[in-house]
C-alpha positions in Angstrom: -21.8 17.9 -20.7 -19.7 20.9 -19.0 -19.3 19.2 -16.0 -17.8 16.3 -17.7 -15.5 18.1 -20.3 -14.6 20.4 -17.0 -13.6 17.3 -14.8 -11.5 15.2 -17.9 -8.2 17.4 -17.0 -8.6 16.5 -13.2 -9.0 12.4 -13.8 -6.3 12.4 -16.0 -4.2 14.2 -13.8 -4.9 12.3 -11.0 -3.9 9.1 -12.9 -0.4 9.9 -13.0 -0.1 11.1 -9.1 3.5 10.5 -7.9 3.2 8.1 -4.7 4.6 9.8 -1.9 6.6 8.4 1.3 4.5 7.5 4.2 6.0 7.8 7.7 6.1 4.4 9.5 3.1 5.6 11.8 1.1 5.9 8.7 2.0 2.5 7.6 1.5 0.9 11.2 -1.6 2.2 11.7 -2.9 1.2 8.2 -1.2 -2.3 9.1 -2.9 -2.2 12.4 -6.2 -1.8 10.8 -5.8 -4.8 8.6 -5.1 -7.0 11.5 -1.0 -7.1 10.8 1.4 -6.2 13.5 3.8 -3.5 13.9 6.3 -2.9 10.9 4.8 -5.4 8.9 4.2 -2.9 6.1 7.0 -1.0 4.9 7.8 1.7 1.9 11.2 1.8 0.8 12.5 5.3 -0.1 14.2 4.2 -3.1 11.3 2.6 -4.6 8.2 4.8 -3.3 6.0 3.6 -5.7 6.3 0.0 -4.0 4.3 -0.9 -0.7 6.1 -4.2 1.1 3.7 -6.5 3.4 6.0 -8.6 5.2 4.1 -11.4 7.0 4.0 -15.2 6.6 0.9 -16.4 5.6 -1.1 -13.4 5.2 -5.0 -14.3 5.1 -7.3 -13.4 2.1 -8.4 -10.7 4.0 -5.1 -8.8 5.2 -4.2 -9.0 1.5 -7.4 -7.2 0.4 -7.3 -5.1 3.2 -3.8 -3.6 2.4 -4.1 -3.8 -1.5 -7.1 -1.1 -1.1 -5.2 1.0 1.0 -2.1 0.7 -1.3 -4.5 1.4 -4.4 -6.0 4.3 -3.2 -2.8 6.0 -2.2 -1.4 4.8 -6.1 1.1 2.3 -4.8 2.1 -1.1 -6.1 2.1 -4.1 -3.5 4.5 -6.6 -2.8 4.0 -9.4 -0.5 6.5 -11.0 1.0 4.9 -14.5 2.6 7.2 -17.5 2.1 9.4 -16.5 5.1 11.5 -19.3 6.7 13.0 -17.7 10.0 15.4 -19.7 11.6 14.7 -21.5 14.6 16.4 -20.0 18.0 
């Protein structure tokens, strides 16, 4: 019972954790681990809470992998998947 009472403040504080800015290298490592290419995960300095997945038609497995990574770091995932690149 004491352990539960003592851990309550820690749990409450961890729920309010402020997201930090991740380096490009950290985002690329996470992206590669989820089957993405370099630069497909980005985090805007002005909106640190948002992790942006920028890939045309990411698979459900890729989405889930990135979502889990974002959630562990108190980030909200934004998926931009309807990309129309002009043909050259």
